[in-house]
N, C-alpha and C positions, 0 to 999 in steps of 0.2 A: 750552527756550530759547527760541523765537520769543513763545511766552505770556508769558514773562518779561519780554522786551523791549516788549512791546506793555502790558503791565502798569504798567512804568514810566515809558512818555508818557502813560498815563490818569493816575496819580498825580501831582500835583505837590507837589514839594517846593520849601519858601517860601523853604530856605537852602541855602549854599554846600555848608556842611557835609552837608546831608543828601543832596543831589546826590553829593558825593563819597564819600558812603558808598554810595548805591546804586553808582555805579559801579564800584567795587573790588568789592563782591560778585558783579557780573555778569563783570568780567573772572577773578575768581577761578574762579567756575563753567564759564565758556569752554575755561580752561586746565586745569581738572579733566576736563573733557569730552574735549578733544583726546587729555590724557596718558593718561584709562582706553579711548580708543577705539581709539589707536595699540597697544596695549598687548594690545586684546581680540583684534583683526585680527591683528597679528605672533605673538601666543602660542598664536592658532587653527591657525596655518600651520605652526608649529613643531612643535605639539601633531599635528598629522594627519603630518607628516613622521616624525616620531620613532614613532609607534605603526603606519606602514606598513613602517616600517624593524624594529619588534620581530616583526609579524606574518608578514613576509616569512621572516626568521631562524627562528621557531617552525614557520613550514609548511615549509619546508626542512628543520629538523631531525628534524619530525616523518617524511616521507617518508622520509627517509634510513635512519630506523631500521627503520621500516616494512619498507623497499626490503631492509636487511638481514637480518632476521627472516624474511621470504620466500624470499630466497636459500640460507639456510643451511638450510632445511626441505627446499627443492629438494636441494641438492647431497647431505643426509643421506640422502633418497629414492632419489636415483642413487645411491649408492654401497651400498645394501641392494638395488637394483637389478643392479648389477655381482655381487655377491656370491651371488645365485642363479644368476646364469650362464644356461643352459636348461633348469633344474632345470622339471618339472611335477608331480613327486607333492607330492600335497597335503599328507600331512605333514610333508615335508622342507619345502614351503613354510612352513608352521606354523612348524616348529621353529626356521628361519631368522627368521622375523618375531619368537618368542621372545626371540632370542638380540639383540635389538636392542630389548627393553624400556626403554633411555634415552631412547628417542625419544616414550615416552608423556608427557614433561615438555612438549613440545612438541606434542603431538595425543594427542586422545581415542582414537585408536584407529588400528590399519593393516591393509590389507586387500590380499590378492593377486588378484588379475583373470586370469583367461587372456584369448586373443584372441579369443576368442568373447563377451568382456563378461559373465562370471559369475563371481560372486566364489567363491573355491575356496580360501582362507585367511582367518582372522579373527583380528587379536589386538588387544585381548580380545574373548573372544565376546561377541556382542552378538545375542539371538534375535532370526531373520528375517535377519539380515546374510548367511549362510552360503547358499551357492546364489542370491543377489539377482541379476539379471538387468539389468546396467548398459548394456546395448547399444545403448540409445534413448538415453542419457543423454548430454547435450552433451559433458562434460567427457572422456567415453570416445569418442567418434567425434572430439575435438580431438586428443587424444596419439596416437589411432591414426592419423590421417591426415596430422598432422605430422611425430610421432616425437619431439615435444618434450615436456619437462615442460609443465606448465599448470596453473593455479589455477581452480576452478570458478566457475561462478553461484553466487551462497549460494541455499540454500533449505532446509528444515526437517526437522528428521532425523526418520528414523522412529523411533526409540526414545528419545531423548531430548528429541523434541519440542522444540529449540533452534536458531535457527538455527547452520547451518554454512557449512562451504566445503570442497573435496576436493583437495588437492593431488597430482597426479598425475606419476608418472614411468615413461618406457616402459621397456619389455621387451626389448631388441634382441638375435636372433641374431648368430651371427658374418659369416651371409650377408646380415645385413639387413633379415631379415624379423620381423615384429612377433609378439612370444609373449605378449603381455600388458602388464599394469601393476601398480606398485605405487602406492596410494593412502594418503596420512595424512588425516585426517577432525580436523577443526579448528574447534572451536568459536569463534564470532564473538563470544561473552561473556567468552574466555577471555583467558590474559596476552598476546595478541599487542598488543591496545589497551591492554592496563595503561598505557602511558605515556600516553595521549590523557583519561585519566580524572585524572590527576592536573595536567595543562595549565589552569592560571588566569588565564583572559582578563576579568579584573574579574567585576561581577555579572550582565552579561547576555550577553558574548561564551561563546565555544563553537567546539569543533572537533568534526570531523565526517570521514568516511570512504566514501566511494560507489564503487562501480564504473563502470566507464565506459558500462555499457548503463543507467544511472541511479538501480540501487537503494542504497538506504542502506545500509552496513555496521556501521558506529558512531554513536552520535548519543546526547547525554545522556539524551535523552527513549527509553527503549528500547521505546516503543510505536511509534514510527517506525522500527525495523530492518526492514529487507527491503520498504518501502515506497519507491513510486517519488517521487525527488528534485522538488522545487516549483520550474519554472524561470518565474521572474519573467517578464513579456510586456516592461517598462519596462529589463532589463538583463539581457545575453547574457554575462557572465561567466561563470556557472555553466554555460551551455552549449555557449562554449567551451573552459571547461576537459573536460566531457566529451567533446571532439573530441579533446583532448590536447594544448591551451594550459595554462600553469602561467605564474602570476604576481599581480598583486593591485592591486586598485581599488577606488573606491567605487562600490557601485550597493544598490538596494531590499532590504532581509530580506524572510524568511520574514513577518515580522511588518508587513510594510508600511513599516518607518521605513528611512529613509537608514544605510549601513552600511559600514563596511571590510571585503573579502572576499580572502582571500589561497587562492593554490591550487597545489600541487604534485603530481607526477605520483609513484605508485609502479608504475613500468614494469615488472615482472617479473610481477607478478598485474593489472594492468593497472586499478588503485585511484584516485582523487587524494584526497588530503589536502584537507578545505577548513576554514578559519578565518575565524570570523564576528566584529566588534567594533560594537553600533550606534555610529553618531556622538556622539548624546547620551551616550553613557559617556566617548568620550574627552575632550570636553571640561567634564567635569562638575569637575575638578580646577580648570580655569580658571577657571568660573564662580566658584568657592568665593574662589579669588587675588582676582578682580576683584570680588568683594563686600568681602571684607576692605580691600583699596586704596581702597574707596568711603566705606568708616566710616573709614578712618584721616583722610581727605583732611575728610569731614565735620565731624569730631572737629577737626580743625586749624583749619578754617575757624569752627569755632563759638568758639574759643579766641583765635583773632587777631580778630575782629572789633569787640568791645571795646577792646582795645589802640590798633586802628587810630581807632577812636572818640575816646578820651582824646587820642590824639597830633596828629589833626585840629584838637580844640578848641582844644589848647594852643597851636598852630601859626597857625590862625586869629585867634586873639586880637587881633595887630594890626587884622586887615581890621574887629571892631567898633568897635575905637577911632576906625578912619578913617570908619564908617558912622554913630557918634554924632558925629563933629564935623560930617560933610557935615549932619546934622540940623540940629544947630546954626545951622549957615548957613542953612539954609533958613527959621530961626525968626529969624535976623537977630540970634542971641544972639551971634555971631562974624563976623568980617570975611572969616578964610580958613582953612583948614587947615594945623594946625601941629601935627606929629606929634613925640612926643620926641625920637624918633631921625630923622634924617632919612633917607629911602627903607627905613627895616626893614622896612615892611609888604611891600614888593617882596624883601628879601631873604629875610625867611621865609617868603615863598609860593615863593622857587626854592628855599630849603631842603625845603621840604613837597614838593616835585615831586622832586626829587633823591631824598627819602628814598622815593618813590612808585616812583623808575624801580630804585631798587635793590634795592627790594621784586620789581619785577618783573624785573629780572637776574637775582635769585635762582631765581624760578621756571624763569627760561627754562633757569639752569643746572643745575635737578634736570632739565629734559626734556633737557638734553644727555646729565647722565649715564644716563638710563636708554636715549635713543639710542644711547651709545657701549657700555651692555652688551647693548643686542641687537646692535651690529657685533662685540660681542666674542665673543657667541654662535656667531652665523654663520663668524667667522674660525675660531673652534676648532671646526665641526662637522665629524668624521671623515667627511662626505660630499664630494666633488669637485663643486665647482659653479664656473659662469661667469657671466658677463653679456655679453652682445654687443647693437651697434648694428644698425638695420637696414641699412647700409653693409656689414656682415657682419664688422665689426672687434671684437676680444673687448676689451672695456673693464674686464672685473676677473677676476680667478682668486683663487679664495680659496687660504688655504695648503693645504688637503688635497690639492687640485689639484696645486697646485705639487708637495708631496713623492711624489704618486702619478706623476706623469711623468718627476721628477728635476730640475725648472727651479728657478733661483734668483727673484725678483722682477723682474728687469730683461730677462727673456726678452723676444723681440720676435716676433710674429705668425710671419712666413714662415721663423723658424730650427724652429720645433716643427712647422713645416706640414710641411716637407720629411721630418718622423720618422714622418709617418702613412706604413704599408706602399705600395707604388705599385700593389700590385692591387688597395688599396681606396680609394686618395687621387681619383680622378677622379669613380667614382660618388658617393663620400664629396660631391666639390665642385657635380656638378650636382644633389643633392640638396637641398645646403645653399643654393644658388642658388635652387631651387625653394621652399624654405620661405620664404626671405626676401621672392621676389617674390607668394607664394600668400598668405601669414601660416599657412600650416598646419605642424602640429607636425613637427619634425627628430628624426628616431627611427631611430636608427644603430649597428650595431654593427661595428667596425672593428679593426685591427690597427695598434700603436702600439710604435713601437721606441725604447726609452731611448736615453740615452746610452752607459751601460753595457752595452748591446747587448740589453737582457732586451727581449722582445717580449710588450707587454700587450695581451690584448682589452678592449677598452673597448665599456661601452654608455651611449651618448649620447642623452637626451631631451632638446631645449630648446623651449621654450612660448614665445607671444610675450606679453606682460605689456599688459592694455589697461586704460585709466582708465574708470570705469564712467558719469563724465559726458563726453560727445561722443566716447569710442570711440576716441579717441586710444592710438596704440601709443608704449612708453617702450622697448622692444626685446624680446632675448629672454633669459629665463632658462632656463641651461642646468643639470641634473644627469648627473654622469657617472659611471659605476661601473666596477670593476675585477670584469671577469665571468672573467678568465683563469683560475680555479681551479673556477668553475663548468663552465664549454665543457669542461674538461679531465674532467671527470664520465663513467663508462661510459655513465647513463640518458641524458645528453644528448646525448654523441656516437651514440648508438643512434638518437635522434630524429631528428639533422640527417643523419642517415647516409641517412634514407630520406623527407626531406621538403623541399621545395624553399623555400628561405630568403626567398623574396619574394612569394608567396603565401600559404606555408605549409599547401600541400596536397601530395598524395603525391608524390616526383621517380619517376623511369624506375625507379629499384631497388626502391622501397617498394612501386611498383605491379606489377611483373614479379612480386615474392616473392609478392605476393597473390593474383595470376593464376594463380602456380603450384600456389599453394595451391586457387583455387577449381576449377582443372583435375583437381587429385588427388581432390579430394568430387566432380566428374562423372566419372569415374571409375570410383570406389569404389560413388556412390551413384545417379548418375545425376541428379545435381540439378544442372537446368538454372542457367545463369548467361550473361547477355547481355553482348555488349562494343561501346565507342563510342571510335571514333579522332574525332577533329577538328581541324582549326587556325585560325586566325582569317582570315579574307578581307578586305582591305585594310588589314591591321595596319602595313605598312611605310611607308606616308607619316604615320602618329604618330609613328612613331621620329622619320623624317627631319624633319617639319617642327614636330613638337612638341618634340624631345627625348628621351632615355632616361626622363627620370623622369616625361613624362606618358605616354609607352608601359608604364611600370610601375604607373600610376595606373590607366590600362585593364587592365590583366593581373590586376590585384589587384582590380576591380569584377566582372571575368568571374569569376575565382574564386571569389568571394562570392556569385555570384548562381548559378554552377552548384551550388555543394554547398548552396547551401537548395533549389534544385528537385527534387534527388535525395533518396533514402530514406537514412535515418540508417546504415543497413546498406550502402549503396553506399560504394564509393572512388573517390576522384578525384582524379585527377594530373594534375600539370605535366611533361610529358614534357623540355620542352626549347625554348626562343626560345618560340613561340604554339602548339605544339603540346600538345594534351590528351587525356586520356584519361580514360574512365568505365568501372568495371568494377559491374555490375550482379547480385550473387549471389542464386540463385533466383528468379530474373525470364526469363517468357515472352518470346519473340519480339512479342510484341502488345503486351506492356507495353512492353518497350524502344523501339517504334517509338514509341508516346506519350509518353513523359520524351526523347525523343531531340526530338520535333516541340515538346516545352515549352519545351526547352533554347535551341534556335533560336528559334522566339519571344520567349523572355526576354532574351537577350543581343542582339539586334536591337533593343531597346529602350534598352541602355544608351548613354550617351555620354559622352565627356569633353571640354573647350572649354580653348582657351588663347589668348588675343590675338583674341577676338571670332570664331574659328571655331570649330566643332562638329564632332565626329570620332564615326564611328560604323563599329561593325565586325559582319559577320555570319559564320555558322558551315556549314561543308560537312562533314557528320557522315556516319560510315560504322558501319554497323551491323550486328553478327553474332552468333552463338551457338556454341558449343561445339557441335561432331556428332561420332557414336561412332567417323566416319572420322578422326578429328583425331589425328595422332602426338603432338604437341606443341602448346603454347600460339602459337607462332610461326606457325602456319599460321592460328590465328582470326585473329591481330594481320592478318597479308597480306591476309586479307578483308574484314577492318575498314578497311585503310589503302587498297585499292583503292575501295573505296566512297565514301571521302573523296576520293581525287582525281578518281572518274567523276561524285562530286558537283558539281565545282568545274568539270571538261568540262562540264556540263550547264548553268554558267551560275551556280554559286555558291549559297550560302545554300539550302541543299537539304538532304532525309534520304536516303539509299541505305542498302538492305538487301540485303546478300550473305548469300545462304543456305549456299550450296555455291559453291566456284571454278567448277565444271564445270557451275552451273545459271543459270539466267535470273536478273539482277538485277533488282531493283521498286526505284521511284525515288517517293519520296511528298514534295512539295513544299506 
C-alpha cells in the first residue's frame, strides 16, 4: 500500500478526473486491506479457541474410555482372584483360569503366579511361560509390596515379540498374607487402543498414549512404540504431563513446528493421552476463506472502476465547459464566464461528492455488518467470557456466562461478588488485585453459589490485552469454564486428595502414602531411601509485607526449583505452610547430602520483589535415611525434623544429617 501511494505521487495526472479515479482506487484498496486484515485476525483467534475446545473434549473423552477399559480389566482380575481363594494346586488354578475364557476377549492370556513370583498356571498355554520366574519383574514387586492391582511398564513379549503390558491383581489370604497374583497379558496393538486408531485430527494431527515414565504405548507410527517420548527444550507441556498435569496449550511439536497440544491422565494405569494438531492445519480453512474473499473483492473492484469512470466523466462535464470558457476568456474571445445554468457546475460537483459519500457509506455499512457478525459469534459462543477494565470493573459479560451464573443483563458487580463462596472470596480478591497491579494472568478455581442454591466450580483465566504498538493495555479478557462435573470425577478427586493446589506438589497425605510404600520396600528388600525435611527461613516477612499473593508466588517458585533439582523418581511435597519434604528412593546418604546442598544453594538464589523491595529465603534442611531399627516412618520423620530444627539453631541456611537419634549429628554448611 505504501508503494502504491509513492507511485501515485510520482505519476502526474493532468486531469481532475484521473486524480479522482486514482483516489477512489486507493480508498477501495485500503478498505479491502482493513476488512481482510480484521477478518484474518479475528478468525484466527476463533479458530484457535474452537480447536483447543475440540482437542480438550477429544483428549478427555479418550482418557475416560481408556480409564474405563483399564478399570474393567482390573475388576475382572480381582473377581478371578477372589474365586481362587487360597487355592495353591496348579491344576485347580488352571481349571479356574479356563472357566474364565471370556476374559480372553480382553487379554491375550491369563497367568497365575505364586508368592515367589513363579508362573504356576497359564491359559492359553504358551511355550516357555510355565515356570517363568517373575520375581525380578517390576510388576511383581509392586503388587507384592502394595497388595494392590498394578499395570506394568510395557515390554516385548517373549512369545509374540509384540509390545505388551501385564495387568496384575494380588491374591491375599484371609490373614492378609500375600499368596501370589493373577495377571492378564494385554497386547498394545490390540483392542484397548482401537478407539485411538479411529480418531481423526485432520491430515497431520494425531493421538498417542505414553506412560508416566515417558514410554510410547500407542502412536500412528508403530516404529515409535516403546521408544522414549521426545521432550522439546522450548516447551514443557509434555514434561509437565509426565508429572501428572493435564490440560492444553500451544508449543513445538516433534517436527519443530508450532502446534496445539492436549493431555489427559489415565490414572489407574499411570498413562497419558496426548493429542497434537499443527497450527498450520488449524489455519488452513481460514486461509482458503481469506483467499476467496480477496478474489471476490478484486472482481468487484474491477467491475466497479469502469462504472465509476463513466459517472465521473458525466458529472465533470460542466467543469470542462467551465475550462473552455476560461480558455476563451484568456484568448479574449469572451469577456466573462457565463454558463447556461447558473451554479450548475457546483451543483454537479456537490452531487458527485454526495455520490462518492454514498458509496463510502455503503462500504462502511458493509464493514459494520461484518463487525456485527463477529459480535454475534461472540455473543452466541457457548464459552463464558467477560471483559474487565484495569480498575477491576467488569464491563462486558457474554450471554453464555450470564446463563451459567443465572443472571440477567442488568446484574451489578457487587451483587454477584457476594455469591462467591466465602472460603474462596478473600484469596480470589487478593490474586485479582495482584493481577491488576502486576499484569500477570489471573488463574483461579473457585466456588460460586447461584441464586437457586446450586454450587458451581468455576475455572477463571483472565489475561491482559496489549496493543502491539506502544505496549498499552486495553484491559483484561477472561474465559470462565464450569468445571463442576470435572471436579466430581473420581480421577481428579484422587489427584487433588494427594496434591497441593498452590504448588502442584504432593501434599502431606500423598507424601505419607509414598513414604509408607518406600518403607515397605526397605523392610522387604533393604532398598535404601533418604528423607529431607525443611521449611523456609525468613518467609513470614514476605506474607506480612508483600501479601499472600507475593508469598504464594515465592512458594510456587521454590516448588519449581526443588522439583527441577531432584531426580524424576523422587517425590517432592509441600506439607503445609512453608514446610516441604523430599523422598529420595534408592538413594544413599551421601547422595542425599549432595542433593540437599544443591537444593539449599538453588533456593538461596530465588527472589521475589514488590514495591522496589526484593525478598529472599533460605532452607534449614534435615536429612536422614531409613534404619533397620525403625519401627515406622514416624521415627525417620522425627530424625529429619530434628535435623531441620538443629539447622535453624545453628544459624539457618544449613544441612544437618541425622543418622540415628542416639548417634552424633553432623552439620554441613
